[in-house]
C-alpha positions in Angstrom: 259.7 33.3 180.2 263.0 31.5 180.6 263.1 30.8 176.8 262.5 34.5 176.1 265.4 35.5 178.4 267.7 33.0 176.7 266.8 34.4 173.3 267.4 37.9 174.5 270.8 37.0 175.9 271.7 35.3 172.7 270.8 38.3 170.6 272.7 40.6 173.0 275.8 38.4 172.7 275.5 38.4 168.9 275.2 42.2 168.9 278.3 42.6 171.1 280.3 40.2 169.0 279.4 42.0 165.8 280.6 45.3 167.3 283.9 43.7 168.4 284.3 42.0 165.0 283.5 45.2 163.2 286.1 47.1 165.2 288.7 44.4 164.5 288.0 44.6 160.8 288.4 48.4 160.8 291.7 48.2 162.6 292.8 45.3 160.4 295.0 42.3 161.5 297.9 44.6 162.5 299.8 45.2 165.7 302.1 48.3 165.8 304.2 46.5 168.5 304.9 43.7 166.0 305.1 45.5 162.6 304.6 43.6 159.3 307.5 43.9 156.9 306.6 44.2 153.2 308.9 44.0 150.2 308.2 45.8 146.9 309.9 45.1 143.6 309.7 47.8 140.9 311.3 48.9 137.7 311.5 52.7 138.4 314.6 54.6 137.5 316.0 58.1 138.0 313.4 60.7 139.1 310.7 58.1 139.4 312.7 55.9 141.7 313.8 58.9 143.8 310.2 60.1 144.2 309.0 56.6 145.1 311.7 56.1 147.7 310.9 59.4 149.3 307.2 58.5 149.6 308.0 55.1 151.0 310.2 56.6 153.6 307.5 59.0 154.6 305.0 56.2 154.8 307.3 54.2 157.1 307.9 57.2 159.4 304.2 58.1 159.7 301.2 55.9 158.8 303.3 52.7 158.6 304.8 53.3 162.1 301.3 54.0 163.5 299.7 50.9 161.9 302.6 48.5 162.1 303.7 48.3 158.5 307.3 48.6 157.3 308.0 48.7 153.6 311.3 47.8 151.9 311.8 48.7 148.3 314.0 47.1 145.6 314.6 48.1 142.0 314.8 45.1 139.8 316.1 46.7 136.6 313.9 46.8 133.5 310.3 45.6 133.1 311.5 42.4 131.6 314.1 41.9 134.3 311.4 42.3 136.9 309.1 39.9 135.2 311.8 37.3 134.9 312.7 37.7 138.6 309.1 37.2 139.7 308.7 34.1 137.5 312.0 32.7 138.8 310.7 33.1 142.3 307.4 31.4 141.5 309.2 28.5 140.0 311.7 28.3 142.9 314.7 28.4 140.7 318.1 28.1 142.3 319.4 31.5 143.4 316.1 33.2 143.1 314.7 35.4 145.8 311.5 34.9 147.7 308.4 36.3 146.1 307.9 40.0 147.0 304.7 41.1 148.8 304.0 43.7 146.1 305.5 44.2 142.6 304.9 46.3 139.5 303.1 44.4 136.8 301.4 44.9 133.5 298.1 43.3 132.9 299.2 40.4 130.6 301.9 39.3 133.1 299.5 39.7 136.0 297.0 37.5 134.2 299.5 34.7 133.8 300.5 34.8 137.5 296.9 35.0 138.6 296.2 31.9 136.6 298.9 30.2 138.7 297.0 31.1 141.8 299.8 33.4 143.1 298.0 36.8 143.3 295.8 38.1 146.1 292.2 39.2 145.4 292.3 42.8 146.5 288.5 43.1 146.7 288.8 41.5 150.1 290.5 44.6 151.4 288.9 47.5 149.6 285.3 48.6 149.4 283.2 49.5 146.4 282.9 53.0 147.9 286.7 53.3 148.0 287.1 52.0 144.4 284.5 54.6 143.2 287.1 57.3 143.9 289.4 55.8 141.2 288.9 56.4 137.4 286.8 53.4 136.4 288.7 52.3 133.4 291.8 52.0 135.6 290.1 49.7 138.1 288.4 47.8 135.3 291.8 47.0 133.9 292.7 45.5 137.2 289.9 43.0 137.2 291.5 39.9 135.6 291.1 36.2 135.3 288.1 34.0 134.8 286.5 35.4 138.0 287.4 39.0 137.2 289.1 39.4 140.6 290.5 42.8 141.4 294.2 41.9 141.3 296.0 45.0 139.8 295.9 48.1 142.0 296.3 51.2 139.7 299.1 53.5 141.0 300.0 55.6 137.9 298.8 55.6 134.3 299.9 57.1 131.0 298.6 57.6 127.5 300.2 58.8 124.3 301.0 62.3 123.0 302.7 63.7 120.0 305.9 65.8 120.6 307.4 68.0 117.9 310.8 69.8 117.5 309.2 73.3 117.3 312.3 75.0 116.1 312.7 72.8 113.0 308.9 72.5 112.5 308.6 76.3 112.2 311.3 76.4 109.5 309.6 73.7 107.6 306.0 75.0 108.0 307.1 78.6 107.0 308.2 77.3 103.6 305.4 74.8 102.9 301.6 74.8 103.3 301.4 72.6 106.4 300.0 73.4 109.8 299.7 71.7 113.2 296.0 70.9 112.4 297.3 68.6 109.6 298.8 66.4 112.3 295.5 65.6 114.0 295.0 62.5 111.9 297.3 59.6 110.9 296.6 60.2 107.3 297.5 63.9 107.8 300.8 62.9 109.4 301.7 60.7 106.4 301.0 63.6 104.0 303.0 66.0 106.1 305.9 63.5 106.3 306.0 63.1 102.6 306.2 66.9 102.2 309.0 67.0 104.8 310.9 64.3 103.0 310.6 66.2 99.7 311.4 69.5 101.3 314.6 68.2 103.0 315.6 66.4 99.8 315.4 69.8 97.9 317.8 71.4 100.4 320.6 69.3 98.8 319.9 69.5 95.0 323.3 67.8 94.2 322.4 64.7 96.1 319.3 62.7 95.0 316.9 60.9 97.4 318.5 62.1 100.6 315.2 63.3 102.1 314.7 62.9 105.9 312.1 61.2 107.9 309.6 63.4 109.7 307.8 61.1 112.2 308.2 57.9 114.2 306.4 55.8 116.8 307.6 54.3 120.0 305.1 51.5 120.3 303.8 49.7 117.2 301.7 47.4 119.4 299.8 50.5 120.6 299.4 51.5 117.0 297.7 48.3 116.2 295.6 48.2 119.3 294.4 51.8 119.3 294.2 52.0 115.5 291.9 49.1 115.3 289.7 50.5 118.1 289.5 53.8 116.4 288.4 52.0 113.2 285.6 50.2 115.1 287.1 46.9 116.2 289.2 45.3 118.9 292.0 43.3 117.5 292.0 41.2 120.8 288.3 40.7 121.8 288.3 39.0 125.2 285.2 37.6 126.8 284.5 37.2 130.6 286.1 33.8 130.6 289.4 35.2 129.3 289.0 33.6 125.9 290.3 35.7 123.0 288.9 36.2 119.5 291.2 37.8 116.9 289.7 40.5 114.7 292.0 41.1 111.7 289.6 42.5 109.1 291.7 42.9 106.0 290.5 46.4 105.1 291.3 47.7 108.5 294.7 46.0 108.7 295.5 47.4 105.3 294.8 50.9 106.5 297.2 50.3 109.3 299.8 49.0 106.8 299.3 52.0 104.5 299.8 54.5 107.3 302.9 52.9 108.9 304.7 50.4 106.7 304.4 52.3 103.4 305.8 55.6 104.8 308.5 53.7 106.7 309.6 52.0 103.5 309.6 55.3 101.6 311.6 57.0 104.3 308.9 59.4 105.4 308.8 57.7 108.8 311.8 56.4 110.7 313.1 54.5 113.7 316.8 54.6 114.5 317.7 54.7 118.2 316.2 52.9 121.2 313.4 55.5 121.5 312.1 58.1 119.1 313.1 60.9 121.5 316.7 59.7 120.8 316.0 60.2 117.1 314.8 63.8 117.7 318.0 64.4 119.6 320.2 63.2 116.7 318.1 65.2 114.2 316.8 62.1 112.4 313.2 63.0 113.2 311.3 66.1 114.3 308.1 64.5 115.6 307.0 61.3 117.3 304.1 59.6 119.1 305.1 58.2 122.5 304.1 57.8 126.1 303.4 60.9 128.2 306.3 59.7 130.3 308.6 60.3 127.3 308.2 64.1 127.7 310.9 64.3 130.2 313.3 62.7 127.7 312.5 65.1 124.9 315.8 66.8 124.1 316.7 70.4 124.7 319.0 70.5 121.7 319.8 68.6 118.5 323.3 67.1 118.7 325.1 66.6 115.4 328.5 65.1 114.9 330.4 68.4 114.9 327.7 70.8 116.0 324.3 71.2 117.6 321.6 73.7 118.3 318.9 74.3 120.9 315.3 73.4 120.2 311.9 74.1 121.7 308.9 71.7 121.8 305.3 71.4 121.0 302.9 69.0 122.7 299.8 67.7 120.7 297.3 65.0 121.2 298.2 61.7 119.5 296.7 61.6 116.0 293.7 59.4 115.2 292.5 58.0 112.0 290.2 60.1 109.7 286.6 59.6 110.8 287.8 57.3 113.5 286.4 57.0 117.0 288.2 59.1 119.6 290.1 56.5 121.5 293.4 57.0 123.2 295.8 54.4 124.7 295.6 53.6 128.3 298.8 52.1 129.6 301.1 51.8 132.7 301.9 49.1 135.1 300.0 48.7 138.3 300.9 47.0 141.6 299.9 43.4 142.4 300.0 41.7 145.8 301.4 38.2 146.2 299.0 35.7 147.7 300.1 35.0 151.2 298.2 35.6 154.5 295.6 38.1 155.6 298.0 40.2 157.6 300.5 40.7 154.7 297.8 41.2 152.1 295.9 43.7 154.3 299.1 45.6 155.0 300.0 45.7 151.3 296.6 47.2 150.4 296.9 49.8 153.2 300.2 51.0 151.7 298.7 51.1 148.2 295.7 53.1 149.4 298.0 55.6 151.1 300.3 55.8 148.0 297.3 56.6 145.7 295.8 59.3 147.9 295.5 62.4 145.8 298.4 64.5 147.1 300.8 61.5 147.5 300.0 60.2 144.0 300.4 63.6 142.4 303.8 64.0 144.0 304.9 60.8 142.4 303.2 61.2 139.0 304.3 64.8 138.5 307.9 63.8 138.4 307.5 61.4 135.6 304.6 62.4 133.3 302.2 59.9 134.7 298.5 60.5 135.2 297.2 60.1 138.8 294.6 57.4 139.4 292.0 59.2 141.5 289.3 61.3 139.9 289.8 64.2 142.2 293.6 64.3 141.4 293.1 64.7 137.6 293.1 68.4 137.3 295.6 71.2 136.8 294.3 72.9 140.0 295.1 69.8 142.1 298.5 69.5 140.4 299.3 73.2 141.0 298.3 72.9 144.7 300.6 70.0 145.3 303.5 71.7 143.5 303.1 74.8 145.6 302.5 73.1 148.9 305.5 70.7 148.5 307.8 73.1 146.7 308.2 70.6 143.9 310.5 71.3 140.9 308.9 69.9 137.8 310.4 70.2 134.4 308.3 72.4 132.1 308.0 69.7 129.5 306.6 67.2 132.0 304.3 69.8 133.6 303.0 70.9 130.2 302.5 67.3 129.1 300.4 66.5 132.2 298.4 69.7 131.9 297.7 69.0 128.2 296.3 65.6 129.2 294.2 67.1 131.9 292.8 69.6 129.4 292.0 67.1 126.7 291.4 63.8 128.3 287.6 64.3 128.4 287.7 64.5 124.6 288.7 60.9 124.3 288.0 57.4 125.7 290.9 55.7 127.2 291.3 52.1 126.0 293.3 49.0 126.7 292.4 45.5 125.6 291.5 43.0 128.3 294.3 40.6 129.3 294.4 36.9 128.3 296.6 34.0 128.8 298.9 34.5 125.8 298.5 38.2 125.7 302.2 39.0 126.1 303.2 36.7 123.1 300.4 38.1 121.0 301.4 41.7 121.8 305.0 40.9 120.8 303.8 40.0 117.3 302.1 43.4 117.1 305.2 45.1 118.3 307.8 43.5 116.0 306.2 41.7 113.0 305.5 44.7 110.8 308.2 47.0 112.3 310.9 44.4 111.5 309.7 43.9 108.0 309.5 47.7 107.4 313.1 48.1 108.6 314.3 45.2 106.5 312.5 46.4 103.3 313.6 50.0 103.9 317.2 48.8 103.7 316.5 47.1 100.4 314.9 50.3 99.1 318.0 52.3 100.1 320.2 49.9 98.2 318.0 50.4 95.1 318.2 54.2 95.5 321.9 54.0 95.7 321.9 52.1 92.5 320.2 55.0 90.8 316.5 54.1 90.9 313.8 56.7 91.7 312.0 56.5 94.9 308.8 55.2 93.3 310.6 52.5 91.3 312.6 51.4 94.3 309.5 51.1 96.5 307.1 49.7 93.9 307.4 46.0 94.7 307.1 46.6 98.5 304.0 48.7 98.5 301.9 46.8 96.0 298.7 44.9 96.7 300.5 41.6 96.3 303.1 42.6 98.8 300.4 43.5 101.3 298.6 40.2 100.7 301.8 38.2 101.3 302.5 40.1 104.5 298.9 40.0 105.7 298.7 36.2 105.5 302.0 35.7 107.4 301.0 38.3 110.0 297.6 36.6 110.7 299.3 33.2 110.9 301.9 34.5 113.4 299.2 36.3 115.5 297.0 33.2 115.7 299.9 31.0 116.7 300.9 33.4 119.5 297.4 34.2 120.8 296.2 30.5 120.8 299.4 29.1 122.1 300.5 27.1 119.0 
């Protein structure tokens, strides 16, 4: 009888402690009377920074005050400036600041820092049910490292679109047999670009070979990554251990070469300013593929040396390869939390959960052309409701860009390669290797044209099979060295 009473008391005590423990977990390790101070480092500028600062202030004045969390925000310049500042903090360099509690990070950088043991595993502070409200490909991207820990909290994403100077496009298309449908594939873009070069060359019959480029790309690394995926491969195939295998099938790489390098050398494509929207502004291009966030920078007029004129715009989906699979780029930095203690890590995730609530996230994303991260937020109806409720003033270009993505995103599969230890270095090869060669060889072609050669003759040595073979071998070698750390 006595033994039964003891067992009963023990079970009762366990039950009471489980209730107390459960309540403590729900409230979290926070005390409003002794608030936790969090620092965030980011790279936002302009409208993005203003929107972020406004939301942080609102959090501090409401939910943060109630729970005992105070967030301080610091802009750290560009993405590369931010990455350098974080790495300096980790290495304890003289003059560096202490590690922030939260900072913006792309997956490859986050992977490197996670490998150093400096990132918190956010799975400890968010349930599977909560994660299910997010778009899965966004949270999958955040699971990095050999243990696939959830380390990158998605806060805003983007993809690529095609933007066109409608005013000049209509003049060109009215006099030629081209249409917007021709721009749905990369091969079609090349053909239209050649026609545009010839059409503009014909406008000045007294000057030979002065045709203008039609199209440009902001990210060549994206072109390689998404191009190979559309063609049925992953250029960086990463297993669950974080080990990478390079897929550089010659026939597929040649298709990429033919549809970027060749039209660049011939002058059908171009790259002049820092971004292709800059080139539209100066009249050097009339179309480009870039991030959805670039929509806000698309110019309202073409500015020439002594004159200028207003232009309108067209937004299209980014072109894919003929007969290619319908993949589109998934990009955009997330937020990571520095490994510290339960209280700070918990508080950091509480802020990120609040920031990514549908209404809050749309308020931020709608100012910059980002896509919100919750499933329920990815609709024009949700966007319109927030704009009306908050009285937000959104530029038409940005609004129409986001709406276009909401209307078409179900037609494609978003893709980004998994991160790996030398991912940043390998991506740099994709970004610059072919682009730099194209720019260098285009200058040589221009010199040949100036000497009186025809375009075909001036380009002949650069677009031959032998030229491809030479570049292909050097490209594969550079990519292997970067990816495998040689």
